[in-house]
PyMOL Python script that loads the backbone (N, CA, C, O; Angstrom):
from pymol import cmd

cmd.read_pdbstr("""\
ATOM      1  N   MET A   1      52.049 -43.468 -36.379  1.00  0.00           N
ATOM      2  CA  MET A   1      51.225 -42.639 -35.517  1.00  0.00           C
ATOM      3  C   MET A   1      50.241 -41.855 -36.371  1.00  0.00           C
ATOM      4  O   MET A   1      50.518 -41.516 -37.521  1.00  0.00           O
ATOM      5  N   LYS A   2      49.111 -41.582 -35.791  1.00  0.00           N
ATOM      6  CA  LYS A   2      48.078 -40.802 -36.468  1.00  0.00           C
ATOM      7  C   LYS A   2      47.872 -39.488 -35.729  1.00  0.00           C
ATOM      8  O   LYS A   2      47.461 -39.483 -34.568  1.00  0.00           O
ATOM      9  N   ASN A   3      48.159 -38.361 -36.406  1.00  0.00           N
ATOM     10  CA  ASN A   3      47.815 -37.036 -35.909  1.00  0.00           C
ATOM     11  C   ASN A   3      48.505 -36.691 -34.590  1.00  0.00           C
ATOM     12  O   ASN A   3      47.917 -36.001 -33.757  1.00  0.00           O
ATOM     13  N   ILE A   4      49.733 -37.154 -34.383  1.00  0.00           N
ATOM     14  CA  ILE A   4      50.485 -36.843 -33.172  1.00  0.00           C
ATOM     15  C   ILE A   4      51.869 -36.364 -33.567  1.00  0.00           C
ATOM     16  O   ILE A   4      52.571 -37.023 -34.335  1.00  0.00           O
ATOM     17  N   GLU A   5      52.255 -35.210 -33.036  1.00  0.00           N
ATOM     18  CA  GLU A   5      53.611 -34.698 -33.199  1.00  0.00           C
ATOM     19  C   GLU A   5      54.216 -34.576 -31.815  1.00  0.00           C
ATOM     20  O   GLU A   5      53.589 -34.032 -30.906  1.00  0.00           O
ATOM     21  N   MET A   6      55.430 -35.079 -31.648  1.00  0.00           N
ATOM     22  CA  MET A   6      56.128 -34.979 -30.374  1.00  0.00           C
ATOM     23  C   MET A   6      57.399 -34.181 -30.564  1.00  0.00           C
ATOM     24  O   MET A   6      58.088 -34.320 -31.575  1.00  0.00           O
ATOM     25  N   SER A   7      57.711 -33.336 -29.580  1.00  0.00           N
ATOM     26  CA  SER A   7      58.972 -32.605 -29.597  1.00  0.00           C
ATOM     27  C   SER A   7      59.496 -32.518 -28.165  1.00  0.00           C
ATOM     28  O   SER A   7      58.733 -32.567 -27.200  1.00  0.00           O
ATOM     29  N   ILE A   8      60.803 -32.389 -28.055  1.00  0.00           N
ATOM     30  CA  ILE A   8      61.434 -32.295 -26.745  1.00  0.00           C
ATOM     31  C   ILE A   8      62.250 -31.023 -26.690  1.00  0.00           C
ATOM     32  O   ILE A   8      63.029 -30.724 -27.595  1.00  0.00           O
ATOM     33  N   GLU A   9      62.059 -30.281 -25.616  1.00  0.00           N
ATOM     34  CA  GLU A   9      62.858 -29.085 -25.352  1.00  0.00           C
ATOM     35  C   GLU A   9      63.398 -29.223 -23.942  1.00  0.00           C
ATOM     36  O   GLU A   9      62.644 -29.147 -22.971  1.00  0.00           O
ATOM     37  N   GLY A  10      64.696 -29.424 -23.828  1.00  0.00           N
ATOM     38  CA  GLY A  10      65.281 -29.717 -22.516  1.00  0.00           C
ATOM     39  C   GLY A  10      64.766 -31.072 -22.053  1.00  0.00           C
ATOM     40  O   GLY A  10      64.954 -32.081 -22.732  1.00  0.00           O
ATOM     41  N   ASN A  11      64.118 -31.089 -20.896  1.00  0.00           N
ATOM     42  CA  ASN A  11      63.540 -32.324 -20.363  1.00  0.00           C
ATOM     43  C   ASN A  11      62.028 -32.355 -20.476  1.00  0.00           C
ATOM     44  O   ASN A  11      61.372 -33.136 -19.788  1.00  0.00           O
ATOM     45  N   VAL A  12      61.461 -31.508 -21.342  1.00  0.00           N
ATOM     46  CA  VAL A  12      60.007 -31.412 -21.468  1.00  0.00           C
ATOM     47  C   VAL A  12      59.561 -31.989 -22.808  1.00  0.00           C
ATOM     48  O   VAL A  12      60.009 -31.556 -23.870  1.00  0.00           O
ATOM     49  N   LEU A  13      58.663 -32.981 -22.733  1.00  0.00           N
ATOM     50  CA  LEU A  13      58.055 -33.570 -23.921  1.00  0.00           C
ATOM     51  C   LEU A  13      56.758 -32.831 -24.209  1.00  0.00           C
ATOM     52  O   LEU A  13      55.902 -32.706 -23.334  1.00  0.00           O
ATOM     53  N   THR A  14      56.613 -32.340 -25.435  1.00  0.00           N
ATOM     54  CA  THR A  14      55.389 -31.672 -25.857  1.00  0.00           C
ATOM     55  C   THR A  14      54.718 -32.526 -26.915  1.00  0.00           C
ATOM     56  O   THR A  14      55.353 -32.967 -27.873  1.00  0.00           O
ATOM     57  N   ILE A  15      53.413 -32.756 -26.728  1.00  0.00           N
ATOM     58  CA  ILE A  15      52.624 -33.555 -27.659  1.00  0.00           C
ATOM     59  C   ILE A  15      51.610 -32.644 -28.317  1.00  0.00           C
ATOM     60  O   ILE A  15      50.878 -31.926 -27.637  1.00  0.00           O
ATOM     61  N   LYS A  16      51.566 -32.671 -29.653  1.00  0.00           N
ATOM     62  CA  LYS A  16      50.659 -31.815 -30.410  1.00  0.00           C
ATOM     63  C   LYS A  16      49.667 -32.681 -31.174  1.00  0.00           C
ATOM     64  O   LYS A  16      50.067 -33.581 -31.912  1.00  0.00           O
ATOM     65  N   VAL A  17      48.354 -32.410 -30.998  1.00  0.00           N
ATOM     66  CA  VAL A  17      47.273 -33.148 -31.644  1.00  0.00           C
ATOM     67  C   VAL A  17      46.298 -32.152 -32.236  1.00  0.00           C
ATOM     68  O   VAL A  17      45.876 -31.219 -31.553  1.00  0.00           O
ATOM     69  N   ASP A  18      45.930 -32.336 -33.506  1.00  0.00           N
ATOM     70  CA  ASP A  18      44.909 -31.511 -34.149  1.00  0.00           C
ATOM     71  C   ASP A  18      43.539 -32.097 -33.789  1.00  0.00           C
ATOM     72  O   ASP A  18      43.173 -33.159 -34.292  1.00  0.00           O
ATOM     73  N   LEU A  19      42.790 -31.423 -32.934  1.00  0.00           N
ATOM     74  CA  LEU A  19      41.512 -31.936 -32.444  1.00  0.00           C
ATOM     75  C   LEU A  19      40.412 -31.906 -33.489  1.00  0.00           C
ATOM     76  O   LEU A  19      39.334 -32.453 -33.253  1.00  0.00           O
ATOM     77  N   ALA A  20      40.651 -31.281 -34.645  1.00  0.00           N
ATOM     78  CA  ALA A  20      39.646 -31.226 -35.708  1.00  0.00           C
ATOM     79  C   ALA A  20      39.673 -32.476 -36.598  1.00  0.00           C
ATOM     80  O   ALA A  20      38.723 -32.718 -37.342  1.00  0.00           O
ATOM     81  N   GLN A  21      40.742 -33.266 -36.528  1.00  0.00           N
ATOM     82  CA  GLN A  21      40.851 -34.449 -37.393  1.00  0.00           C
ATOM     83  C   GLN A  21      40.084 -35.630 -36.815  1.00  0.00           C
ATOM     84  O   GLN A  21      39.896 -35.732 -35.602  1.00  0.00           O
ATOM     85  N   ARG A  22      39.645 -36.516 -37.695  1.00  0.00           N
ATOM     86  CA  ARG A  22      38.960 -37.756 -37.312  1.00  0.00           C
ATOM     87  C   ARG A  22      39.474 -38.878 -38.206  1.00  0.00           C
ATOM     88  O   ARG A  22      39.734 -38.660 -39.389  1.00  0.00           O
ATOM     89  N   PHE A  23      39.621 -40.073 -37.648  1.00  0.00           N
ATOM     90  CA  PHE A  23      40.140 -41.221 -38.384  1.00  0.00           C
ATOM     91  C   PHE A  23      39.187 -42.400 -38.360  1.00  0.00           C
ATOM     92  O   PHE A  23      39.615 -43.549 -38.467  1.00  0.00           O
ATOM     93  N   GLY A  24      37.905 -42.127 -38.221  1.00  0.00           N
ATOM     94  CA  GLY A  24      36.918 -43.198 -38.261  1.00  0.00           C
ATOM     95  C   GLY A  24      36.688 -43.836 -36.905  1.00  0.00           C
ATOM     96  O   GLY A  24      37.245 -43.412 -35.893  1.00  0.00           O
ATOM     97  N   LYS A  25      35.861 -44.856 -36.909  1.00  0.00           N
ATOM     98  CA  LYS A  25      35.464 -45.543 -35.680  1.00  0.00           C
ATOM     99  C   LYS A  25      36.607 -46.400 -35.140  1.00  0.00           C
ATOM    100  O   LYS A  25      37.466 -46.872 -35.884  1.00  0.00           O
ATOM    101  N   SER A  26      36.586 -46.583 -33.823  1.00  0.00           N
ATOM    102  CA  SER A  26      37.519 -47.497 -33.177  1.00  0.00           C
ATOM    103  C   SER A  26      37.150 -48.927 -33.549  1.00  0.00           C
ATOM    104  O   SER A  26      36.121 -49.165 -34.182  1.00  0.00           O
ATOM    105  N   SER A  27      37.983 -49.864 -33.157  1.00  0.00           N
ATOM    106  CA  SER A  27      37.701 -51.266 -33.492  1.00  0.00           C
ATOM    107  C   SER A  27      36.418 -51.767 -32.829  1.00  0.00           C
ATOM    108  O   SER A  27      35.748 -52.649 -33.365  1.00  0.00           O
ATOM    109  N   SER A  28      36.072 -51.206 -31.662  1.00  0.00           N
ATOM    110  CA  SER A  28      34.824 -51.602 -30.994  1.00  0.00           C
ATOM    111  C   SER A  28      33.617 -50.888 -31.587  1.00  0.00           C
ATOM    112  O   SER A  28      32.483 -51.327 -31.398  1.00  0.00           O
ATOM    113  N   GLY A  29      33.852 -49.782 -32.306  1.00  0.00           N
ATOM    114  CA  GLY A  29      32.769 -49.006 -32.890  1.00  0.00           C
ATOM    115  C   GLY A  29      32.090 -48.064 -31.911  1.00  0.00           C
ATOM    116  O   GLY A  29      31.107 -47.413 -32.266  1.00  0.00           O
ATOM    117  N   LYS A  30      32.595 -47.979 -30.684  1.00  0.00           N
ATOM    118  CA  LYS A  30      31.968 -47.144 -29.657  1.00  0.00           C
ATOM    119  C   LYS A  30      32.478 -45.710 -29.644  1.00  0.00           C
ATOM    120  O   LYS A  30      31.842 -44.840 -29.049  1.00  0.00           O
ATOM    121  N   SER A  31      33.620 -45.443 -30.291  1.00  0.00           N
ATOM    122  CA  SER A  31      34.182 -44.102 -30.283  1.00  0.00           C
ATOM    123  C   SER A  31      34.830 -43.802 -31.633  1.00  0.00           C
ATOM    124  O   SER A  31      35.036 -44.698 -32.452  1.00  0.00           O
ATOM    125  N   THR A  32      35.147 -42.521 -31.850  1.00  0.00           N
ATOM    126  CA  THR A  32      35.800 -42.073 -33.075  1.00  0.00           C
ATOM    127  C   THR A  32      37.217 -41.639 -32.733  1.00  0.00           C
ATOM    128  O   THR A  32      37.424 -40.864 -31.799  1.00  0.00           O
ATOM    129  N   ILE A  33      38.181 -42.130 -33.478  1.00  0.00           N
ATOM    130  CA  ILE A  33      39.583 -41.852 -33.206  1.00  0.00           C
ATOM    131  C   ILE A  33      39.961 -40.453 -33.693  1.00  0.00           C
ATOM    132  O   ILE A  33      39.694 -40.091 -34.839  1.00  0.00           O
ATOM    133  N   VAL A  34      40.585 -39.674 -32.809  1.00  0.00           N
ATOM    134  CA  VAL A  34      41.105 -38.348 -33.140  1.00  0.00           C
ATOM    135  C   VAL A  34      42.614 -38.436 -33.372  1.00  0.00           C
ATOM    136  O   VAL A  34      43.141 -37.818 -34.297  1.00  0.00           O
ATOM    137  N   ALA A  35      43.306 -39.207 -32.529  1.00  0.00           N
ATOM    138  CA  ALA A  35      44.757 -39.385 -32.650  1.00  0.00           C
ATOM    139  C   ALA A  35      45.166 -40.651 -31.918  1.00  0.00           C
ATOM    140  O   ALA A  35      44.504 -41.072 -30.970  1.00  0.00           O
ATOM    141  N   SER A  36      46.268 -41.260 -32.366  1.00  0.00           N
ATOM    142  CA  SER A  36      46.750 -42.467 -31.704  1.00  0.00           C
ATOM    143  C   SER A  36      48.215 -42.712 -32.022  1.00  0.00           C
ATOM    144  O   SER A  36      48.667 -42.464 -33.140  1.00  0.00           O
ATOM    145  N   THR A  37      48.948 -43.197 -31.040  1.00  0.00           N
ATOM    146  CA  THR A  37      50.314 -43.655 -31.293  1.00  0.00           C
ATOM    147  C   THR A  37      50.288 -45.056 -31.900  1.00  0.00           C
ATOM    148  O   THR A  37      51.321 -45.563 -32.338  1.00  0.00           O
ATOM    149  N   GLU A  38      49.116 -45.678 -31.926  1.00  0.00           N
ATOM    150  CA  GLU A  38      48.937 -47.028 -32.460  1.00  0.00           C
ATOM    151  C   GLU A  38      49.842 -48.024 -31.735  1.00  0.00           C
ATOM    152  O   GLU A  38      50.589 -48.783 -32.354  1.00  0.00           O
ATOM    153  N   GLY A  39      49.752 -47.996 -30.416  1.00  0.00           N
ATOM    154  CA  GLY A  39      50.592 -48.849 -29.570  1.00  0.00           C
ATOM    155  C   GLY A  39      51.663 -48.010 -28.901  1.00  0.00           C
ATOM    156  O   GLY A  39      51.695 -46.789 -29.059  1.00  0.00           O
ATOM    157  N   ASN A  40      52.531 -48.658 -28.161  1.00  0.00           N
ATOM    158  CA  ASN A  40      53.603 -47.945 -27.463  1.00  0.00           C
ATOM    159  C   ASN A  40      54.718 -47.594 -28.439  1.00  0.00           C
ATOM    160  O   ASN A  40      55.147 -48.428 -29.235  1.00  0.00           O
ATOM    161  N   GLN A  41      55.184 -46.339 -28.366  1.00  0.00           N
ATOM    162  CA  GLN A  41      56.244 -45.838 -29.236  1.00  0.00           C
ATOM    163  C   GLN A  41      57.337 -45.224 -28.376  1.00  0.00           C
ATOM    164  O   GLN A  41      57.074 -44.761 -27.267  1.00  0.00           O
ATOM    165  N   SER A  42      58.553 -45.222 -28.883  1.00  0.00           N
ATOM    166  CA  SER A  42      59.659 -44.565 -28.184  1.00  0.00           C
ATOM    167  C   SER A  42      59.555 -43.057 -28.345  1.00  0.00           C
ATOM    168  O   SER A  42      59.139 -42.559 -29.391  1.00  0.00           O
ATOM    169  N   VAL A  43      59.937 -42.340 -27.300  1.00  0.00           N
ATOM    170  CA  VAL A  43      60.001 -40.881 -27.351  1.00  0.00           C
ATOM    171  C   VAL A  43      61.237 -40.506 -28.167  1.00  0.00           C
ATOM    172  O   VAL A  43      62.306 -41.075 -27.947  1.00  0.00           O
ATOM    173  N   PRO A  44      61.118 -39.563 -29.102  1.00  0.00           N
ATOM    174  CA  PRO A  44      62.261 -39.199 -29.956  1.00  0.00           C
ATOM    175  C   PRO A  44      63.505 -38.834 -29.142  1.00  0.00           C
ATOM    176  O   PRO A  44      63.452 -37.983 -28.255  1.00  0.00           O
ATOM    177  N   GLY A  45      64.612 -39.484 -29.454  1.00  0.00           N
ATOM    178  CA  GLY A  45      65.866 -39.204 -28.767  1.00  0.00           C
ATOM    179  C   GLY A  45      66.004 -39.891 -27.420  1.00  0.00           C
ATOM    180  O   GLY A  45      67.040 -39.761 -26.768  1.00  0.00           O
ATOM    181  N   HIS A  46      64.984 -40.618 -26.990  1.00  0.00           N
ATOM    182  CA  HIS A  46      64.989 -41.312 -25.697  1.00  0.00           C
ATOM    183  C   HIS A  46      64.354 -42.687 -25.893  1.00  0.00           C
ATOM    184  O   HIS A  46      63.251 -42.941 -25.410  1.00  0.00           O
ATOM    185  N   GLU A  47      65.042 -43.555 -26.591  1.00  0.00           N
ATOM    186  CA  GLU A  47      64.493 -44.856 -26.982  1.00  0.00           C
ATOM    187  C   GLU A  47      64.022 -45.688 -25.794  1.00  0.00           C
ATOM    188  O   GLU A  47      63.160 -46.551 -25.953  1.00  0.00           O
ATOM    189  N   GLU A  48      64.573 -45.443 -24.607  1.00  0.00           N
ATOM    190  CA  GLU A  48      64.194 -46.218 -23.426  1.00  0.00           C
ATOM    191  C   GLU A  48      62.875 -45.748 -22.813  1.00  0.00           C
ATOM    192  O   GLU A  48      62.302 -46.449 -21.979  1.00  0.00           O
ATOM    193  N   ILE A  49      62.390 -44.583 -23.212  1.00  0.00           N
ATOM    194  CA  ILE A  49      61.125 -44.034 -22.700  1.00  0.00           C
ATOM    195  C   ILE A  49      60.039 -44.280 -23.737  1.00  0.00           C
ATOM    196  O   ILE A  49      60.202 -43.952 -24.913  1.00  0.00           O
ATOM    197  N   LYS A  50      58.944 -44.853 -23.298  1.00  0.00           N
ATOM    198  CA  LYS A  50      57.843 -45.209 -24.207  1.00  0.00           C
ATOM    199  C   LYS A  50      56.603 -44.368 -23.902  1.00  0.00           C
ATOM    200  O   LYS A  50      56.410 -43.901 -22.780  1.00  0.00           O
ATOM    201  N   ILE A  51      55.765 -44.186 -24.933  1.00  0.00           N
ATOM    202  CA  ILE A  51      54.492 -43.487 -24.779  1.00  0.00           C
ATOM    203  C   ILE A  51      53.421 -44.253 -25.549  1.00  0.00           C
ATOM    204  O   ILE A  51      53.658 -44.732 -26.658  1.00  0.00           O
ATOM    205  N   GLY A  52      52.247 -44.360 -24.946  1.00  0.00           N
ATOM    206  CA  GLY A  52      51.078 -44.926 -25.597  1.00  0.00           C
ATOM    207  C   GLY A  52      49.928 -43.958 -25.396  1.00  0.00           C
ATOM    208  O   GLY A  52      49.528 -43.702 -24.261  1.00  0.00           O
ATOM    209  N   LEU A  53      49.386 -43.412 -26.487  1.00  0.00           N
ATOM    210  CA  LEU A  53      48.389 -42.358 -26.378  1.00  0.00           C
ATOM    211  C   LEU A  53      47.231 -42.608 -27.332  1.00  0.00           C
ATOM    212  O   LEU A  53      47.437 -42.912 -28.507  1.00  0.00           O
ATOM    213  N   ASN A  54      46.026 -42.478 -26.824  1.00  0.00           N
ATOM    214  CA  ASN A  54      44.814 -42.516 -27.653  1.00  0.00           C
ATOM    215  C   ASN A  54      43.960 -41.304 -27.309  1.00  0.00           C
ATOM    216  O   ASN A  54      43.701 -41.027 -26.137  1.00  0.00           O
ATOM    217  N   VAL A  55      43.526 -40.586 -28.337  1.00  0.00           N
ATOM    218  CA  VAL A  55      42.623 -39.453 -28.175  1.00  0.00           C
ATOM    219  C   VAL A  55      41.393 -39.786 -28.981  1.00  0.00           C
ATOM    220  O   VAL A  55      41.492 -40.105 -30.166  1.00  0.00           O
ATOM    221  N   TYR A  56      40.221 -39.716 -28.346  1.00  0.00           N
ATOM    222  CA  TYR A  56      38.997 -40.135 -29.022  1.00  0.00           C
ATOM    223  C   TYR A  56      37.795 -39.348 -28.521  1.00  0.00           C
ATOM    224  O   TYR A  56      37.859 -38.663 -27.501  1.00  0.00           O
ATOM    225  N   THR A  57      36.692 -39.463 -29.265  1.00  0.00           N
ATOM    226  CA  THR A  57      35.437 -38.847 -28.885  1.00  0.00           C
ATOM    227  C   THR A  57      34.352 -39.909 -28.932  1.00  0.00           C
ATOM    228  O   THR A  57      34.441 -40.863 -29.705  1.00  0.00           O
ATOM    229  N   LYS A  58      33.340 -39.747 -28.115  1.00  0.00           N
ATOM    230  CA  LYS A  58      32.237 -40.710 -28.087  1.00  0.00           C
ATOM    231  C   LYS A  58      31.330 -40.528 -29.269  1.00  0.00           C
ATOM    232  O   LYS A  58      30.345 -41.253 -29.409  1.00  0.00           O
TER     233      LYS A  58
END
""", "prot")
cmd.dss("prot")
cmd.show_as("cartoon", "prot")
cmd.util.cbc("prot")
cmd.orient("prot")
């Protein structure tokens, strides 16, 4: 994962992303990647629950 922190408190998943970071252009070149799970990932402690997240800017 790039620039994503996940934590669970009770039944609440919290996702933390630093919006100041940049990881270059997307594969299409149309946007700049801020954060990505780089595909579907399991939620910590809940392997049956998956998350796929992309944060980007134009």
